[in-house]
C-alpha positions in Angstrom: 178.3 90.3 41.9 175.2 88.4 40.3 175.0 86.2 43.5 175.1 89.9 45.6 172.5 91.2 43.5 170.5 88.5 44.1 170.9 87.9 47.3 170.1 91.9 47.7 166.5 91.3 45.7 165.7 88.2 48.1 166.2 90.5 50.8 164.1 93.3 50.1 161.3 90.9 48.5 161.2 89.5 52.3 161.4 92.8 54.1 158.3 93.8 52.0 156.4 90.4 52.4 156.9 91.0 56.1 155.8 94.4 55.6 152.4 93.4 54.2 151.9 90.4 56.9 152.2 92.9 59.5 149.7 95.6 57.7 146.9 92.6 57.5 148.0 91.8 60.8 147.5 95.0 62.2 143.6 94.9 60.2 142.4 92.0 61.5 143.8 92.8 65.0 141.1 95.9 64.7 138.6 93.8 63.0 138.6 91.9 65.5 138.5 94.2 67.8 136.1 96.2 66.7 133.7 92.7 66.7 134.2 91.9 70.2 134.0 95.1 71.2 130.3 95.6 69.9 129.7 92.0 71.6 130.8 92.9 75.0 128.4 96.4 74.3 125.4 93.7 73.1 125.6 91.8 76.3 126.1 94.7 78.4 122.8 96.4 76.8 121.0 92.8 76.9 119.1 93.2 80.2 118.8 90.4 83.1 115.7 91.3 84.5 112.4 93.6 84.2 112.0 95.7 86.9 109.0 97.3 88.2 108.5 100.7 90.4 105.5 101.8 92.2 104.5 103.7 95.5 102.1 102.8 97.8 99.8 104.0 100.5 101.4 102.0 103.6 100.7 104.8 106.1 99.0 107.7 105.9 95.1 108.5 105.5 94.7 105.8 102.4 96.7 103.0 103.6 93.3 101.9 105.5 92.3 101.1 102.3 95.9 99.9 100.4 98.3 99.2 103.0 98.7 95.7 102.3 98.7 95.6 98.8 102.9 95.3 99.1 102.5 91.7 99.7 99.8 90.7 96.7 102.9 93.0 94.2 105.7 90.7 96.2 103.2 87.4 95.4 102.6 88.9 91.8 106.5 88.9 91.5 106.7 85.6 92.8 104.2 84.0 90.6 105.4 85.4 87.7 108.7 84.0 88.5 108.4 80.7 89.6 105.4 79.2 88.0 105.6 81.2 84.8 109.4 81.7 84.3 109.2 85.3 84.0 107.6 87.7 81.4 108.7 86.9 77.6 111.1 90.0 75.8 110.7 89.9 71.9 113.9 91.2 71.5 116.1 88.6 73.5 113.6 85.7 72.7 113.4 84.2 76.0 111.3 85.1 79.1 113.5 87.9 81.8 112.4 87.4 85.8 110.6 90.4 87.6 112.0 92.5 90.1 109.8 94.7 92.4 110.5 97.8 93.7 107.3 99.6 96.4 108.3 102.6 98.7 105.8 104.4 100.6 104.2 107.6 99.7 102.7 107.9 103.5 99.5 108.8 101.1 101.2 112.3 100.5 102.0 113.9 96.9 105.2 115.4 97.2 106.8 112.1 98.8 105.0 110.1 95.7 106.7 112.3 93.4 110.2 112.1 94.9 109.7 108.2 94.8 108.8 108.1 91.6 112.0 110.4 90.7 114.1 107.7 92.3 112.7 105.1 90.9 113.3 106.3 87.1 117.0 108.1 87.8 118.1 105.3 90.7 116.4 102.8 90.2 116.2 102.5 86.4 112.9 100.9 86.2 111.5 99.5 83.1 107.9 100.4 83.7 106.0 101.9 86.6 102.7 101.4 88.1 100.5 104.3 89.6 100.2 105.1 93.0 96.8 105.2 94.6 93.8 107.6 93.6 93.5 110.6 91.8 94.9 113.7 94.2 98.7 111.7 94.4 98.8 110.2 90.7 97.5 114.0 89.2 101.0 115.1 90.0 102.7 111.5 89.8 102.3 111.3 86.3 104.5 114.3 85.7 107.3 112.3 85.8 106.9 109.5 83.6 106.2 112.4 80.9 109.5 114.5 82.1 111.3 111.0 81.8 110.0 109.0 79.0 109.4 106.3 80.9 105.9 104.3 80.3 103.7 103.9 83.4 100.4 101.8 84.2 98.2 104.2 86.3 95.7 102.1 88.8 92.7 103.7 90.9 93.1 107.4 89.1 90.1 108.2 87.1 89.7 112.2 86.7 89.4 113.5 83.5 92.2 116.8 84.4 94.6 113.3 84.2 93.8 112.7 80.9 93.1 115.8 79.4 96.6 117.0 79.3 97.7 115.7 75.8 100.2 113.5 78.0 101.6 110.1 76.5 104.0 108.4 79.0 101.1 106.8 80.7 97.7 104.3 80.5 95.3 104.0 83.0 93.3 100.9 83.6 89.9 102.6 85.5 87.4 104.7 83.5 86.8 108.3 84.3 85.5 109.7 87.4 82.0 110.4 85.6 80.8 107.8 84.9 81.8 106.2 87.9 78.4 105.0 89.3 77.0 103.6 85.9 75.9 100.2 87.2 74.1 101.1 90.0 72.5 104.3 88.1 71.2 101.7 85.4 69.8 99.5 88.2 67.9 102.4 89.8 66.6 103.2 86.3 65.5 99.6 85.5 63.8 99.1 89.2 61.6 102.5 88.9 61.8 102.7 93.0 63.3 105.8 93.8 62.7 109.2 92.9 64.7 111.5 94.8 68.2 111.7 95.8 70.5 113.9 97.9 74.4 114.5 97.5 76.9 114.8 99.8 80.6 115.4 98.2 83.9 115.5 99.3 86.1 118.8 98.1 89.0 117.1 96.1 89.4 116.8 92.2 87.9 112.7 92.2 85.2 113.0 94.8 83.9 116.4 93.2 83.8 114.9 89.9 82.3 112.0 90.8 79.5 114.0 92.2 79.1 116.2 89.2 78.5 113.1 86.9 76.6 111.4 89.2 73.7 114.1 89.3 73.9 115.0 86.0 73.8 111.7 84.8 71.0 110.9 87.3 69.1 114.2 86.4 68.9 112.7 82.8 67.4 110.0 84.0 64.6 112.0 85.5 65.4 111.3 89.0 65.0 114.4 91.3 67.9 116.1 93.0 66.4 117.1 96.2 69.7 118.2 98.2 73.4 119.0 97.2 76.2 120.1 98.8 80.0 120.0 98.6 82.2 119.5 101.8 86.0 120.3 102.4 88.0 117.6 101.9 88.6 115.6 105.4 86.0 118.0 107.1 84.5 116.0 110.8 81.5 118.3 111.2 78.5 118.3 109.2 75.8 119.4 111.1 74.4 122.0 108.9 73.8 119.5 106.3 72.3 116.7 108.2 70.0 119.4 109.3 69.0 120.0 105.4 68.5 116.3 104.7 66.4 115.5 107.3 64.2 118.5 105.7 64.6 117.4 102.2 64.4 113.6 102.9 65.6 111.8 100.2 65.2 108.1 98.7 68.9 108.1 98.4 71.8 110.0 100.0 74.8 109.7 97.5 78.2 110.0 99.5 81.1 110.7 97.3 83.7 110.3 99.7 86.6 109.3 100.4 86.0 106.2 103.4 87.4 108.4 106.5 84.7 111.2 105.6 82.3 108.8 104.5 82.5 106.4 108.3 82.1 110.2 110.4 79.4 111.1 108.4 77.2 107.9 108.7 78.0 107.7 112.7 77.2 111.7 112.8 73.6 111.1 110.6 72.4 108.0 112.7 72.9 110.6 115.9 70.4 113.0 113.8 68.0 110.3 113.3 68.4 110.9 109.4 66.9 107.7 107.4 67.4 107.7 103.6 65.8 104.6 102.3 68.6 103.7 100.8 72.7 104.6 101.3 74.9 104.8 98.5 79.1 105.6 99.3 80.8 105.5 96.3 84.2 104.2 98.6 83.2 101.0 100.6 86.3 98.6 102.3 87.5 96.8 105.6 87.5 100.3 107.1 83.9 101.2 105.8 83.0 97.7 107.6 85.0 97.6 110.5 83.9 101.0 111.5 80.2 100.8 111.2 79.6 97.5 111.9 75.5 96.7 111.4 75.2 100.1 109.9 77.1 99.4 106.4 73.7 96.8 105.9 72.2 97.5 102.8 74.4 100.1 102.2 75.5 100.1 98.6 78.4 100.9 97.1 81.4 100.4 94.4 83.6 97.6 94.0 86.4 96.5 91.4 86.1 92.7 92.6 83.9 90.2 94.0 83.3 86.6 93.8 81.1 85.8 91.4 83.0 87.8 88.7 84.8 85.1 86.1 86.7 87.4 83.6 90.5 87.0 83.0 92.9 84.4 85.1 90.8 84.4 88.1 92.3 81.0 89.3 95.9 83.1 89.0 94.7 86.0 91.0 93.0 84.0 93.4 96.8 82.3 94.2 98.6 85.6 94.6 95.7 86.9 96.8 96.3 83.9 99.3 100.2 83.7 99.4 99.9 87.5 100.1 97.2 86.7 102.9 94.8 89.1 101.5 91.0 88.7 101.4 89.8 90.2 98.1 87.0 91.4 99.9 88.0 93.4 102.0 89.6 95.7 100.1 88.3 97.5 96.9 91.0 99.0 95.4 92.6 95.5 95.1 91.4 94.5 91.7 92.3 97.6 89.9 96.3 97.3 91.4 96.1 93.7 90.3 94.9 94.5 87.0 97.3 97.2 86.6 100.5 94.7 87.0 98.1 92.5 84.3 98.5 95.2 81.8 101.8 96.2 82.3 102.5 91.7 82.0 100.7 92.3 78.7 102.5 95.6 77.2 105.9 93.9 78.0 105.3 90.5 76.2 103.6 92.5 73.2 106.3 95.1 72.9 109.0 94.7 70.2 111.6 95.3 73.0 111.9 97.0 76.6 113.1 100.1 75.1 110.6 103.0 76.7 109.1 103.8 72.5 108.1 100.3 72.2 107.1 99.5 75.7 104.0 102.6 75.9 103.2 101.5 71.8 102.3 98.1 73.5 100.8 99.4 76.3 98.3 102.2 74.7 97.7 99.0 71.9 96.8 96.7 74.6 93.0 94.5 75.0 92.7 91.9 76.9 90.4 90.7 80.1 91.7 91.7 83.2 90.0 90.2 86.3 87.8 93.1 86.7 86.6 92.6 83.2 87.6 94.1 79.7 90.4 96.6 79.3 91.4 98.9 76.4 92.3 102.5 76.3 90.7 105.6 74.9 93.2 106.2 71.6 93.7 109.9 72.5 93.6 110.2 76.1 94.5 106.4 77.8 92.1 105.9 79.7 89.6 102.8 80.0 86.3 101.7 79.3 85.9 99.7 82.5 83.0 100.5 84.9 83.0 99.6 88.5 80.1 96.7 89.5 77.7 98.0 92.6 78.0 95.7 95.8 75.6 95.7 98.7 76.0 94.4 102.1 73.6 92.6 103.3 73.6 91.0 106.6 77.1 91.1 107.0 78.5 89.7 103.7 79.0 91.7 100.1 77.0 91.1 97.4 77.5 91.9 93.8 73.9 93.5 92.5 74.5 95.1 89.3 75.4 94.4 86.5 72.7 91.9 87.1 74.5 89.6 85.0 76.9 88.9 87.4 74.4 89.7 90.4 74.8 87.4 93.1 72.1 88.9 95.2 69.1 90.6 94.7 69.0 94.6 95.6 67.6 95.1 98.9 65.7 98.0 98.6 64.7 99.9 100.8 66.7 99.0 103.7 64.5 97.6 106.0 
């Protein structure tokens, strides 16, 4: 009897030990499952690349000004990945490669908005670069604001874009109202020209440049002898030219995009209009190709030309060389490249690639771009950048203002 009772007790103890071991094993398995699940989630969330998206005017009215910039963007991607080893991401303590996605917005607002929606919702971009021009950029900026995806604007400069209280973009350009700042400084210092005639194209950007120019020069003591806004895309300027010939300004200031500026200059030649100086706010290869010798001594704004030694010029020149682009031929090249530079700085200084961290880093950025020092107005997001003043002299384009980086003396009046 005693043996039977002891044997029974041993069996009970063995059962209880086995039950306890099974319970402990279940707990261990559960902990392991949670741990490995967390590891898998972490691995799944860790990115393997940085996706940069944008549209460019590869076709349409603005293609003559930026239609080859996709080559520059791809050359930048290649440089960053092969020569820099990617961009540093603090959260991973390592560099990740970049991948760029570019769509052709056809110089059209609705097409641009459609593709930016795709870049966010389908392509899952980490950061967006802005398109060409204020007219296209204005509706596009609602996309990053809606989805909370950081964006860097390139050429956009209309105050209306920056005055809406939006927080999900910054812009490397200054405001349109101060577009010709260095040109006006030059005129004021020289004290040669006295009277100005103004013609503006009726788009938000060109109208604001026009209005800002009149206010600035009148404040500096220059006399306005004529001013007129022409419909966007106008091709017949007969009434304006007749009045301008009577007004006979020292300087004719044209706030238009390249196509209208070219048409206006051609018709002005037929009318025999000869101001002491022509100033076009947008000049580039397409402008010179269309007008040839009639561009001689014309002045205008430019983003980058030889003689500017800001930032990493060597890297910039290597990239445009690979892209087979002459930076002297494309006015907007400097600002589109500066937007990529701003993206680099923002990404590498951010705590992570999370949208909140990245946009915070972008707003706080201060760096020297190839076009000059860049920082952002703390509540609106535009930069303090001003475009330099350039002049065509005997078929070549030179910097004439600011004087500290000028590569040629300002030729005035036109011979």
